[in-house]
N, C-alpha and C positions, 0 to 999 in steps of 0.2 A: 732812419734812426741815428742818434748820436748820443754821446755822453752829455748829460746836463751840466754845463759849466757855469750857468747863471745863478745869481742869488735872487731867487724869486720872492714874491710877496707871500703873506700868510695864506694858509689853505682854507678855503670856504667849504663847509660841509652842508649840503642841502638835504633836509629830511622831511618826509611826509609819511607818518605811520599812524595806524589806528590800533588801539588796544581794546579788545572786546570786553575785558573783565578787570581792568585796572583803572580806578577813578583818577581824575586829573590831580586831585589833592594828594593822592597816595603816590603817584608816579614821580620819580626823581630822575634827573638827567645830570650826569657828571662828565666832565672832560678832564682826562688825565694824560700826561705825556712824559717822556723821559727827560724833558728839560725842567721838570718840577712843577708844571702847571697842575693845579687841582681846584677846579671850580664846579659849582653846581647851581641849579636853578633857584636855590633858596639862599644864596650867599652873595647877592649883588654882582653876579658874574659879568665880566666884561667880554664883549664880542659874542654874546649869546642872545640872539633874537629869536626866542621860542614862543610859540603860541599854542595854548591848550584850549580845546573846545570839548565841553562835557557832552557825553553821549548817554542816552538812557539804555535800559536793558535790551531794547530792540535796535540799537545802533543809530537812533535819531538824535539830532542836536537838542540839547537842553538849554533853554533861554536864548537870548540874543547876544549877550556879551561873552567874551572869552574868559577863561579862568586865569586868574593871576595868583601865582604862588606867593604866600606871605614870606617876606624876606626876614627870616628869623635868625640867620647866621651871618657873621661877618668876620673875615680874617684880618687881624690887626697886628702890628708889630709889638713885640713884647719888651722893647727897649734894650735888648741884649743881642741884637742881630738876628733874632729868630721871629717866629710868628705864633699866634695863638688864636683860637676860635672864640669869638665873643657871641654869646647867645642872648637874643632878646626873648625873655620868657613869655611876656604877654603875646607876642606875635607867634611864638611856638604853640601856645595854648589855642590861639585862633586857628592855626594850621591843624592842630590835632582834632579840634571840633569839626572842621570841614572834612577831614579824613574820615571821621566816624560817620558823618551824615551821608557822604557820597558812597561809602562802602556798604552801608545799610540799605541803600537803594540799588545796589548792584550796578553801578554806573561804569561806563567805559570812558575812553579819552582819545581824542584825535589830536596828535602831536605834529606840529609842522614848524618850519623856520630854518634859519641858517646859523651856523656856529663858525666863528673865525678862529682857527687854531694855528699853532706853530707848525712849521714844515719839518717835523720830526715824528718819529714813531710814537703812537699813542693809541688811545681808545676812547670811544664814547660809551659810557656805561649807563644804561637805562634800567632802573630797578624800582624798588619801593622805598619810600622815606622811612628810615629807621628811628628817627627822633631820639638820638643818643642821649640827649639831655634828660629824657624821662627814664631811660634805662639806668643812668647814673644816679638820678634823684627820683625814684619812683613815687615818693611822697607828693610830688607835684601833680601827679595824675588826678588826684582828688575825685575818684569815681569814673574817670575816663579810661579808655583802653586804646592801645595801638592796634588798628585793624590788621588782620593777618590775611594778606592777599597773595595767592600762590600761582594763579593762572596767568601766564605771560603770553597767551595767544595773541597773535599780531598779524597785521597785513601791512606790508611795505608798499605804499603807493608810489613812492619815489625816493631814491637815494643817489646823490651825485656829488661830485667834487668840482666846484667851479661852474662857469656858465655853460649853456647848451650850445652845441654846434650841429649842423645838419648831418643826419645819418648816425648820430651818437647812440650807442646801445649801453644801457645801464643794467647789468645782470640781475640786480635784486628788485627792480621796479616791477610791481605787480605780484610779488612773492608773498604767500600766505602760509603761516604755520598755526594750526589749531590744536590745542591740547585737549585730549579726551580722557587721558589716564592720569598718571602721576605727574606732578609739577616738574618743570625742567628749567635749566639754564641754556640759553641759546648764544652761540658765539659765531660771529662771521669774521673770517680773516681776509682782509682786503689788501691787495697789492695795487697801489695807486701809481699810475704812469703819467707823468707830465706830457701834455699834448699841445702842439701849436697847430691851429687850423687857419689856413689862408683861404679866405672866401673868394668867390668869383668877382666880387666888386673891389677887391684889393684890401679888405679889412683883415686884421689878424686877431684871433681869439685865443687867449691863454687859458687853457682849461686842463682837465684830467680825464682819463679813462681808468677803469679798474677791473681786476679779476677777483673772484671770491671763492672761498672754501668754507663750508658750513660744518659746525660741530654742535651737537646737542647732548647734554648729560642730565640725568635725573638728579633732583635735589635730595641730599641725605635726610633720612627721617628724623635725625636728631636736631634738625633746625639750625645746624651750624652755618648753612649758606642760605642766602635769600634768592628768590627767583630773579632772573636778570636777563637782559638782552645786551650783548656786547658787540660793538663793531671795533675790531682790532685792525688798525691801519698802519701801513708802512709805505714809504715812498721809494719808487724805483730810481736808480741813478741814470736811467736812459730816458731821453725825451723823444717822442714820436712826432714827426712832422707830416701833416696832411695838406696837400696842395690842390685846391680846386680852381685855381686861377687859370683862365684860358691862355694858350701860348701866345707869344708876341707875334707881330706881323713878320719879323725877320725869321723867327722859328717856323712859321707857316710857309714862307717862301722856300726855305731850305728843304722842308719836307716835301713840298710840291715838286721842287727840282729833282729830288731823289726819286719820286714816283715817275716823273716824266722820263728821267734818264733810264730808269729800269725798263719802262715800256719800250723806249727806243732801242735799248740793247737787246731785248727779247725779240723785237720785230726784225732787227738785223740778222739775228741768229736764225730765225725761221726762214727769212728770205734766202739766206745762203744755203741752207739745207734743201729748200725747195728747188733752187737753181741747180744745185749739184745733182739732185735726183732727176731733174728734167734733162740735163746734159747726158747722164748715164743712160736713160731710157732712149734718147735719140741715137746715141752711139750704138746701143744694142740692136735697135731696129734697122739701122743703116748697115750693120755688119751682116 
């Protein structure tokens, strides 16, 4: 282990999660960090390659194509050095209609893909689309309603940071949380450790390991908070080096020499002791 002195590339987050009771149209993914990044799956997000597969009430795939979230939001410059949200109302209406239809069928969603984020502390916030435009302008609903989904039961099939290396262990892979009582928010606090893996064939893999602490809290009955699944991540300043490369020929010869030398020294010691004992016994019998 050593202090990480290098300026490394962006951090890839690989996810594969199933939500048993949250439809794909309702499910939202936001990436937020301390550098000011704020992107979501409905706002032309850069570096977010996310795939959504619709699931029926029994957990089986619906249709052949993946679900594509309508891009109804876009962050644009306001001309004064700031930014503002531009909402495409027709696309937002299309999205709302899909949310209603999937929620009425009690669908779930299989979420997978990779997000490329900055190497700073941040979080991946998975929740339900709030469609703020309709909360601000309720007259646009025109008979529609925003589905109220509270069950964030989920199964984490895979969660990792960077490429895989042999022997890697990801603590959250295969983890399941099913809600049977009150709705809740789930928070996973991850400490991400940069890792260099040197393979047997000489290749080097730049990747990461992580530890995790879980926290769950019920949602207030007043509706002030939405159900959510948060992955709060922070990077360690320490880099771990794993070396699987076989030793060099010189190293092998040095080790063999040490073994042979040790065997020779022990043999000499035993020989001297046996000789001394033999001489003493001969002297005793001669006396």
